[in-house]
C-alpha angles and dihedrals in degrees: 000000000000114000091178095196087063092222104120117100088204089072096037121037093011096049093105088059094056095094089057095043095049111009118216093234090065089068099060100096093042092048091053090057092046090052091056091051092049091058094047094094131089099267134066109262123225107128115055129182118208116197115202093016096165115183092352098246095140089042092056087069100032092052089070087069108025141038102246135205110194122204125187136157093226116081089192093057091048089054088060092044093052089057091052098037108032093161095056126090113242127203129180108223149128107257090218093062113014116122119187098181096238142079130240133207091241140000129216128197109180122188090314083091086074090077090067102094101175134049089244090057091051091047090054092052091047090051089054091049092048092050091054102039123090116234106270092025123117134244114206120200121190111186116178093231145012123201089257095052101036119116125164112254152138136248135183140186147126136147142221121259130221091248095064094263121124137182135197128178141189119205122195118184125190139162106228094180116029090189095066132062098248138091128190127228122190114204124197117187130190110197122190119201122214091261091056100257112140126205132181131223128190124193136170119218124195115205138173131263123192134166123249094255091056093052092049093045094049091048091052092047089052094056102266130122098235129219135169124216130181115239120244107223137168091194121109096255139081116286113258130232110246121197126212128192123189107208111240125217117275 
């Protein structure tokens, strides 16, 4: 994840808990689908840039196939990612503004794109992707929701670790104002330390919500040939809209 304002405790003080909140092994099937989309452009794909890579859980699977450069705004999350992905390059940076001075065969922005709550935010991320993607290469965007697929709901999860720690979470997402481009998610975490002490943390996250036409329009404006695909998922949730952009010449 890439909360580019740096203000979420989830991606700061709680970063070491991320592997127990959302275990890396849960990303294997999704990463396999993302890999197929990343190679759907017009160029061979070896070097891939992921913007908003968070703790590197998707990368832990994608790195078996690609050479990855991982960018995230949270230094604490990149510490966790380096432990999991020691062969990947890691860069601290805001995905709206970072410039690495090189191009990649493909670019991935997973659900970190959700933290872009205005069209201008999205435009900035797409400009970053365009600056780093080879002509003919593909940008893959994986927002959690579009306006057409969004429904209020809850989720929960978490696991125990081998060191005696354990984590459980409850996630509650609503759309308080259907006329704006934001949704609200309340997170409640129960975190058990190795000695058995349990503490709770609550945090509110504000994320973006755009319709399909907006995603496709913004991709086209940014210099990509846009395309929407429907995710294939075995998880107990609605399939997401995924957006692809093949970078045009120029």
